[in-house]
C-alpha positions as CSV (number, residue, x, y, z in Angstrom):
1,M,0.0,0.0,0.0
2,L,2.9,2.4,0.7
3,V,4.3,1.6,-2.7
4,A,0.9,2.4,-4.3
5,L,0.7,5.7,-2.4
6,A,4.2,6.6,-3.4
7,A,3.2,5.9,-7.1
8,L,0.1,8.2,-6.6
9,L,2.4,10.9,-5.1
10,L,4.7,10.7,-8.1
11,A,1.8,10.9,-10.5
12,S,0.5,14.0,-8.6
13,V,4.0,15.6,-8.9
14,L,4.0,15.1,-12.7
15,L,0.5,16.5,-13.0
16,S,1.4,19.5,-10.8
17,L,4.4,20.3,-13.0
18,R,2.5,19.9,-16.3
19,F,-0.8,21.6,-15.8
20,G,-1.8,25.2,-15.0
21,S,-3.0,28.2,-16.8
22,Q,-0.6,27.0,-19.5
23,N,-0.2,23.3,-20.1
24,Y,3.2,21.7,-21.1
25,S,4.1,18.2,-22.0
26,L,6.7,16.3,-20.0
27,A,9.0,16.4,-23.1
28,Q,8.8,20.2,-23.2
29,L,9.6,20.5,-19.5
30,L,12.5,18.1,-19.8
31,A,13.9,19.9,-22.8
32,A,13.6,23.3,-21.0
33,L,15.3,21.9,-17.9
34,R,18.2,20.4,-19.9
35,S,18.8,23.5,-22.0
36,G,19.1,25.8,-18.9
37,D,18.1,28.7,-21.0
38,T,16.9,31.3,-18.5
39,S,15.2,33.3,-21.2
40,D,13.0,30.4,-22.2
41,P,9.5,31.0,-20.8
42,V,9.0,27.3,-20.2
43,W,12.2,27.1,-18.1
44,R,11.2,30.2,-16.1
45,I,7.7,28.9,-15.4
46,L,9.0,25.5,-14.4
47,V,11.8,26.7,-12.1
48,H,10.2,29.8,-10.6
49,V,6.5,28.8,-10.5
50,R,5.7,25.1,-10.9
51,L,8.7,23.6,-9.0
52,P,8.3,25.8,-5.9
53,R,4.6,25.3,-5.9
54,T,4.9,21.5,-6.2
55,L,7.4,21.3,-3.4
56,A,5.2,23.5,-1.2
57,G,2.2,21.3,-1.9
58,L,4.1,18.1,-1.0
59,A,5.5,19.6,2.2
60,A,2.3,21.2,3.4
61,G,0.1,18.2,2.6
62,G,2.4,15.7,4.3
63,A,2.9,17.9,7.3
64,L,-0.8,18.8,7.9
65,A,-1.9,15.2,7.4
66,T,0.6,13.8,9.9
67,A,-0.3,16.6,12.4
68,G,-3.9,15.6,12.1
69,A,-3.1,11.9,12.8
70,L,-1.1,12.9,15.8
71,I,-3.8,15.1,17.3
72,Q,-6.5,12.5,16.7
73,S,-4.3,9.9,18.6
74,V,-3.5,12.3,21.5
75,L,-7.0,13.5,22.0
76,N,-8.6,10.1,21.1
77,N,-11.1,12.0,18.9
78,A,-11.8,11.1,15.3
79,M,-13.1,14.6,14.5
80,A,-10.0,16.5,15.8
81,S,-7.6,18.1,13.3
82,P,-5.3,21.1,13.2
83,N,-7.9,23.4,11.6
84,V,-10.9,22.1,13.6
85,I,-9.4,22.7,17.1
86,G,-7.7,25.9,16.2
87,V,-4.1,24.9,15.8
88,N,-3.9,26.3,12.3
89,A,-5.6,29.5,13.4
90,G,-3.1,29.9,16.3
91,A,-0.2,29.5,13.9
92,G,-1.7,32.0,11.5
93,F,-2.3,34.6,14.3
94,F,1.3,34.4,15.5
95,A,2.5,34.5,11.9
96,M,0.5,37.7,11.3
97,L,2.0,39.2,14.5
98,A,5.5,38.3,13.3
99,V,4.9,40.0,9.9
100,T,3.6,43.1,11.7
101,L,6.2,43.4,14.4
102,A,9.3,42.1,12.5
103,P,8.7,42.7,8.8
104,G,11.3,41.1,6.6
105,A,13.1,39.3,9.3
106,A,14.6,36.0,7.9
107,G,13.3,32.8,9.5
108,V,10.9,34.5,11.9
109,L,7.7,33.4,10.2
110,P,8.0,29.6,10.7
111,A,9.3,30.1,14.2
112,A,6.3,32.3,15.1
113,S,3.9,29.9,13.4
114,F,5.3,27.0,15.4
115,L,5.0,28.9,18.6
116,G,1.4,29.8,17.9
117,A,0.5,26.2,16.9
118,L,2.2,24.9,20.1
119,C,0.4,27.4,22.4
120,T,-3.0,26.6,20.9
121,A,-2.4,22.9,21.0
122,L,-1.3,22.9,24.6
123,F,-4.3,25.1,25.5
124,I,-6.7,22.6,23.8
125,Y,-5.0,19.7,25.5
126,A,-5.4,21.4,28.9
127,L,-9.1,21.6,28.2
128,A,-9.2,18.0,27.2
129,A,-7.4,17.0,30.4
130,R,-10.1,18.7,32.6
131,A,-12.4,16.3,34.4
132,G,-15.8,15.9,32.8
133,L,-14.9,17.5,29.4
134,S,-16.4,15.4,26.7
135,R,-15.1,14.9,23.2
136,T,-17.9,16.9,21.7
137,T,-17.3,19.8,24.1
138,L,-13.7,19.6,23.1
139,I,-14.5,20.1,19.5
140,L,-16.8,23.0,20.3
141,A,-14.1,24.6,22.5
142,G,-11.6,24.2,19.6
143,I,-14.0,25.9,17.2
144,A,-14.5,28.8,19.7
145,V,-10.7,29.2,20.1
146,S,-10.3,29.1,16.3
147,S,-13.0,31.8,15.9
148,I,-11.2,34.1,18.4
149,L,-7.8,33.7,16.8
150,T,-9.3,34.2,13.3
151,A,-10.9,37.4,14.6
152,G,-7.4,38.4,15.7
153,V,-6.0,37.8,12.3
154,N,-8.7,39.8,10.7
155,A,-8.1,42.7,13.2
156,I,-4.4,42.7,12.3
157,T,-5.3,42.7,8.6
158,L,-7.5,45.8,9.1
159,L,-5.2,47.7,11.4
160,Y,-1.9,47.1,9.5
161,P,-2.9,46.6,5.8
162,D,0.4,47.7,4.4
163,D,2.3,45.1,6.5
164,V,0.1,42.2,5.6
165,I,-0.3,42.6,1.9
166,G,-1.7,39.3,0.5
167,A,-3.5,38.4,3.7
168,T,-6.6,37.3,1.9
169,G,-4.6,34.6,0.1
170,F,-3.1,33.6,3.5
171,M,-6.5,33.3,5.1
172,L,-7.9,31.1,2.3
173,G,-4.7,29.0,2.0
174,G,-2.8,28.5,-1.2
175,F,0.6,28.4,-3.0
176,S,0.4,31.4,-5.3
177,G,3.7,33.3,-5.1
178,V,5.4,30.7,-2.9
179,T,9.1,30.5,-3.2
180,I,11.7,27.7,-2.5
181,A,13.2,30.0,0.1
182,S,10.0,30.1,2.1
183,V,9.6,26.4,2.0
184,G,13.3,25.9,2.9
185,N,12.9,28.1,6.0
186,A,10.1,25.9,7.2
187,A,11.7,22.6,6.1
188,W,13.8,22.2,9.3
189,Y,10.7,22.4,11.5
190,M,8.8,19.9,9.4
191,A,11.8,17.5,9.3
192,A,12.1,17.7,13.1
193,G,8.4,17.2,13.6
194,L,8.2,14.2,11.2
195,L,11.2,12.5,12.8
196,L,9.7,13.0,16.3
197,A,6.3,11.7,15.1
198,L,7.9,8.5,13.6
199,F,9.9,8.1,16.9
200,L,6.6,8.2,18.8
201,A,4.7,5.8,16.5
202,A,5.1,2.7,18.8
203,D,4.2,4.7,21.9
204,L,1.1,6.1,20.2
205,N,0.0,2.5,19.5
206,V,0.2,1.7,23.2
207,L,-1.7,4.9,24.0
208,Q,-4.6,3.7,21.9
209,L,-5.1,0.8,24.3
210,G,-6.4,3.2,26.9
211,E,-4.8,5.1,29.8
212,E,-4.8,2.2,32.3
213,S,-3.4,-0.4,29.9
214,A,-0.8,2.1,28.6
215,Q,0.3,2.9,32.2
216,S,0.5,-0.8,33.1
217,L,2.8,-1.3,30.2
218,G,5.1,1.4,31.5
219,L,4.2,4.2,29.1
220,H,4.7,7.7,30.4
221,L,1.4,9.3,29.3
222,G,2.2,12.9,30.0
223,R,5.6,12.8,28.2
224,T,4.2,10.9,25.2
225,R,1.3,13.3,24.8
226,F,3.4,16.4,25.1
227,L,5.9,15.2,22.6
228,A,3.1,14.2,20.1
229,I,1.6,17.7,20.5
230,L,5.1,19.2,20.0
231,A,5.5,17.2,16.8
232,A,2.1,18.2,15.6
233,A,2.8,21.9,16.3
234,L,6.1,21.7,14.4
235,L,4.4,20.2,11.4
236,A,1.3,22.4,11.3
237,G,3.0,25.6,12.2
238,A,5.7,25.2,9.6
239,A,3.1,24.4,6.9
240,V,0.9,27.4,7.8
241,S,4.0,29.7,7.5
242,F,4.1,29.3,3.7
243,A,0.8,27.7,2.7
244,G,-1.6,29.8,4.8
245,L,-4.7,28.4,6.6
246,L,-5.3,25.3,4.6
247,G,-8.3,23.4,6.1
248,F,-9.4,19.8,6.3
249,V,-6.2,18.1,5.2
250,G,-5.5,16.9,8.7
251,L,-9.1,15.6,9.0
252,L,-9.7,13.9,5.6
253,V,-6.3,12.2,5.0
254,P,-5.9,10.3,8.3
255,H,-9.4,8.8,7.9
256,M,-8.7,7.7,4.4
257,V,-5.3,6.3,5.4
258,R,-6.8,4.3,8.3
259,R,-9.1,2.6,5.8
260,L,-6.0,1.6,3.7
261,V,-3.4,0.6,6.2
262,G,-5.2,0.3,9.6
263,N,-4.5,2.0,12.9
264,D,-0.9,1.0,13.4
265,N,1.0,4.3,13.6
266,R,4.2,2.8,12.3
267,W,2.4,2.5,8.9
268,L,-0.2,5.2,9.4
269,L,2.2,8.1,9.8
270,P,4.3,7.4,6.7
271,A,1.1,6.8,4.6
272,C,-0.2,10.2,5.8
273,V,2.9,11.9,4.5
274,L,2.4,10.3,1.1
275,L,-1.3,10.6,0.7
276,G,-1.4,14.1,2.2
277,G,1.1,15.4,-0.3
278,A,-0.7,13.7,-3.2
279,F,-4.1,15.0,-2.0
280,V,-2.9,18.6,-1.7
281,L,-1.2,18.6,-5.1
282,L,-4.3,17.1,-6.8
283,C,-6.5,19.8,-5.2
284,D,-4.0,22.5,-6.3
285,V,-4.1,21.2,-9.9
286,L,-7.9,21.4,-9.8
287,A,-7.7,24.9,-8.5
288,R,-5.5,25.9,-11.4
289,V,-7.3,24.3,-14.3
290,L,-11.0,24.5,-13.4
291,F,-11.3,28.1,-14.2
292,A,-8.1,28.7,-16.2
293,P,-6.6,31.2,-16.7
294,F,-8.3,32.4,-13.5
295,E,-6.9,30.5,-10.5
296,L,-8.7,29.6,-7.3
297,P,-6.9,29.4,-4.0
298,V,-6.5,25.7,-3.2
299,G,-8.0,26.3,0.2
300,I,-11.4,26.8,-1.4
301,V,-11.2,23.5,-3.2
302,M,-10.3,21.7,0.0
303,S,-13.1,23.4,1.9
304,L,-15.6,22.2,-0.7
305,L,-14.3,18.7,-0.3
306,G,-13.8,18.8,3.5
307,G,-17.0,20.4,4.6
308,P,-19.3,17.6,3.3
309,F,-16.8,15.0,4.7
310,F,-17.0,16.6,8.1
311,L,-20.8,16.5,8.0
312,I,-20.8,12.9,7.0
313,L,-18.5,12.2,9.9
314,L,-20.9,13.9,12.3
315,L,-23.8,11.9,10.9
316,R,-22.0,8.7,11.4
317,H,-21.7,9.5,15.1
318,K,-25.3,10.6,15.4
319,R,-26.3,7.6,17.5
320,S,-23.4,8.0,20.0
321,R,-23.9,9.9,23.2
322,V,-23.1,13.6,23.2
323,Y,-21.2,13.3,26.5
324,D,-19.0,10.2,26.1
């Protein structure tokens, strides 16, 4: 299954490089790349537009999908994801603050996004740890926190419009104008988060057995959950720093992957990286070609797909108790 997902990811990369407002064949792209002629429009579009955009889609999709799987495991909640519980909004709010307070500072954006994602995730986890707080109440609390932080982003946009040019694209989520440098600045955070997530895979499997069983097997619950939240914050915060507030990747992809490879995190997390990257790239291709030459932000396409999925997920749990 991992080989099949890797093949799907490769096909998604090729589609992302080929299609857009102007379509090119693979032969044209290879010829332009080999020639190295910087005056060739095909070479310039490939190197300065398509390649950075493809790398950004790969990185953001894999990071957000893995962060969603981690959050669902830690909170033991199938409807939790970075955008639903406000982690993305927290990263976006701190990113906007960083742009306003330290415009042009190199490397500050991914660091601020990570800090915002971590603070929000820890706050939501503290709510989850309170006695008597149900899973449904947790989701509602996350939505409330997300609304507050989104209001903060909107306030910064209105108060400092010159400092946050392009904020609309950031709010919707997308890769228009992304550069390799912006992805590279966030790559270290994503790499650290992914390595930490894979390191915790076996412990997360034990955590799924329940708190009493996990403790009896010698698992340190507090440390495992904190490290998992830290990894999710690294991944989600870094992705938000260059992709904006992309929604529903962390909700859809882990559910699809569980149907393909099961609940073993040793397989689940790598599969989330592959399918997450492929899913975001395919959505981005749709956003580019549906109304070409006009381009939709990829976040709109994801919301159109993720909204109905979230409703279906709620309807599947309609017979369960509200306070479980």
